[in-house]
N, C-alpha and C positions, 0 to 999 in steps of 0.2 A: 501537531494538528490531529493525528490519529489518537495519540495518548489522551488528549482532552475528551474526545468522543468516547473512548473506551472507559475512562474513569466515570464519566457521567452515566453511561449505560449500565455499568456494573453496580454503581451506587443506587441507581434507579431500581435495580432488581434486588436490592437488599444485601449485596455482598460487602464484606469489609475490605476496603481497598487501601493499599499502601502505595501511594503514588510518589515515586522518587524522580526528581528532575536531575539534571547533570550536576548541579551543585551538591546534591545530597548523595549521589552515587555516580562515579565515572566508571562506566562499564568496561573501559579498557584497562582498569586496575584490577587484576585478578584477585589480589588479596582482599580488596574492598568488597568485591562482588561476593566472594566466599563468606566473608564476615557478615555481610548484610543478610544474605539468603539463609545462612545457618542460624543467625540471630532471630529472624522473623519466622522462619519455617513455614512458608506459604504453601497452600495447596496447589496454586497455579501461578506461574510467572508469565506475563505477556511482555515481550521485549519490543517496545516501540522505539527505543533508541536506535538511530540509524544515520548513516551518511547518505543523504539523498540528492546531493548536488550532481546531477548526472553529467553535465558538461565539465564541471571542475574535476570530476573524477578522472577524466582522460589525462590530465596533467598531474594528478595527485592520487594515483591508483594505490600507492602504499598506504595512505591514510584511509582511503575508502575500505581497503581490505582490513586494516587494523580495527576499524569500528564495526564493519558489517560481518566480518568473519572471525577475527581473533577474539573480539569481545564476546561474540556469540558462543565461542568455545568456552570462555570463562563462565558464562551464565549457564550454559548447558551442563557443565560438570558440577556446578553448585546445585542445580536442580536435581541432578542424579543423586547427589549425596544426601539430600533430604527427602527424596521421593516426590518432588513437585512435578506437576505436568508443565511442560515448557511450550509456549505458543510463540511462534516466530513468523511475523508477517513478511512476505516476500513479494516478488514482482514479476510482471509479464516480461521484463527485460532479460529474463533468463532464456527466452526464446529468440530466434532470429527473424521471425516475422515472415518466413517464406511459405507458411501454411495457407490454405484456402478454406479451412474449416476449423472450428474452435479447438484450441489446444486442450488435451486432457492432462490430468495431473501426471500421468506416466508417459506423456509425449517426450521425445528426445529434446534435450536442452542444447542450446548453442548461442550463448550471449554474444552480442555484437560489440560490446564495449566494456570499459573498466567497471562501471557501476554494476552491470549485469553479472560480470565475473565475480565481483565481490559478494553480491547477494547469493549467487549460486554456491560459493564457498561457505557462506553463512548457513545455507540450507544443510550442507553436509555437517557443519559443526553442530547445528541444532539437533541432528539425529543422535548425537552423543548423549543427549539427556535420557535416551531410552523411551520415556513416555513424552512424546513430542507431537506437535501439530505444526507443520509448515503450511502457511496459508497465503497463497499468491493472490495478489489483487492487481488492478490496473487503473491508470488515469485518475488517481485519487485527488479529491478536492474537499474542502470543508473549512469551518471556522478555525481561527487560531494559527494560520500559516499561509505562506505564499502559495498560490495555486492558479491554475489556468483560468478558472471561472472568475475569480476575484480580479485577476489582471485584465481580462477582457472587459468587465464591467467598469473598472476604473478608467481604462483607456477610452472607452466609449463616452463616459460621462465627461471626460476632459476634452472631448472633441478630437481625439487623436485618430489617425488613420488605422484601420484594422486590416491586416493581411494575415490569413490563417491557412494552415496546411490542409489540403483536401484529399491527399492520397495516402493517409495513414488511418487505419480503422481499428477501433477498440471499443471498450465498454467503460464509459465514465462511471466512477464509483464514489458515492458520498461517504465520508467518514462515519456519518451516523448509521448508514446501512451496514458498513463493514463492522462497526462496533457491535451491532445487533447480531450479526453472523458469528463473530468471534465468541460472544457470550452464549449463543445457542450451541455452538460446537462444544464449548466448555461444559455447559450445564447438562447436555444430553449425552455426555460421555462418548464423543466420537472416537472411533478406533484411531490409534496412533497412525500417522501417515501424512501425506501431502494432499492439500485441498485447494480448490480455486474458489474465490469469492469476489464477485463483481455484481453490480446491478445488471439486470437483464437487458438484452438487446445490444445493438452496436450502432456506431455512427463514426463520423470523422471529426477531427478537431474543428473543422469548419462548421459541421453540423451542430456540434456542441455550442460553439460560439453563437450561432444564429438562434438556437433555442434559449440560451441564457438571456440574450438581448430581448427576445420576444416576451419571456416571462417577466423581465424587468420593465417592460413597456418602453424600451429605448429604441428609437428609430435610427438605426445606424447601418451603413453599408459595410459588409464584410467581404473583402476581396479574396477569392480562392487562389491559393498559390500551391505549387508543388514542393515537395521536399527539396528537390534540386535548386529551386529558387530561394529557399530559406535555409542555407547551410548552417549547421551547428557543429561544434567540436565532436560531439558524440553521435554516432549513428543510432537511429530509432527503428524499432521493428515496424515494418509497413502494415503488419496484421497482428493485432494483439488480443483478439477475442479468446476468452478462456471458457472452457466447458465446466460449468458449475453443477452439473447434475448430481455428482456424488455428495456435494455439500447440501444441495436441496433435499436429498434423501434423508439427511439428518435434521436440518433446521426448518424444512418446509420451503414454500415458494419465496423467492427473493424479488423485491420490488424492481420494476423497470427503471431504466436510467432517467427517463423524462419525469416519471413520478417522483423519483428521489431528488432530482434537481429542483423540482418545484417545492418540495418539502424543505430542502436545504436553503433555498432562497427565502422561503418564508421565515426562516430562523436567522436571516441576516448574513448569509455567507458572502 
């Protein structure tokens, strides 16, 4: 989902993009990673490959760690060997959600579940590249993959009941916006380090559902429920808002989440 948006944005900006899917390169294969990176000698590597099944990770943490951390180690070392900048998208799930104000890039981490732990380990591995950007985002949606916005619209159009959590807060982020931010950080030579990148503003999952239905012109009731009423295998942070001020200092103002959602839906998300 993110890789498609990144490829499109970088090509739009005139960059030469080598887009490798899993069939072309299994990032868990250290020798294959080293061979490809040394052969292509890229200026920048963006690792969109990831294990993102949050609930499944609770029962399969070893696999989540293999993809999100061990594979990142392989890519980071290969980047270091050829002097490539390494960009590693990460997640709000590295935080526990106990905060009441936006998390800064240097805020203490404390993941609640296996997925968050695997991505936090991936962040540590990414730093092995030397020239790295860890870019945390949240509540990602976009074309080309399963996501909350698409699911809500599908269920509403099918006349299915909608029950959505109202006590988790975060910043919905369109893959198109994140791709623009990643490209901006890359092109403007952002100093190595950790950044936050989400669309501006915050809402709940319920608020996101209501806005998506409004923009789609669908008249459907969305019943608010609590996290306790909607149990999942993996615990979610109750508060996932990220402070993106350091990122905006490099790339400029980031679009608000409602504006981004409207743009995304205009493109058929």
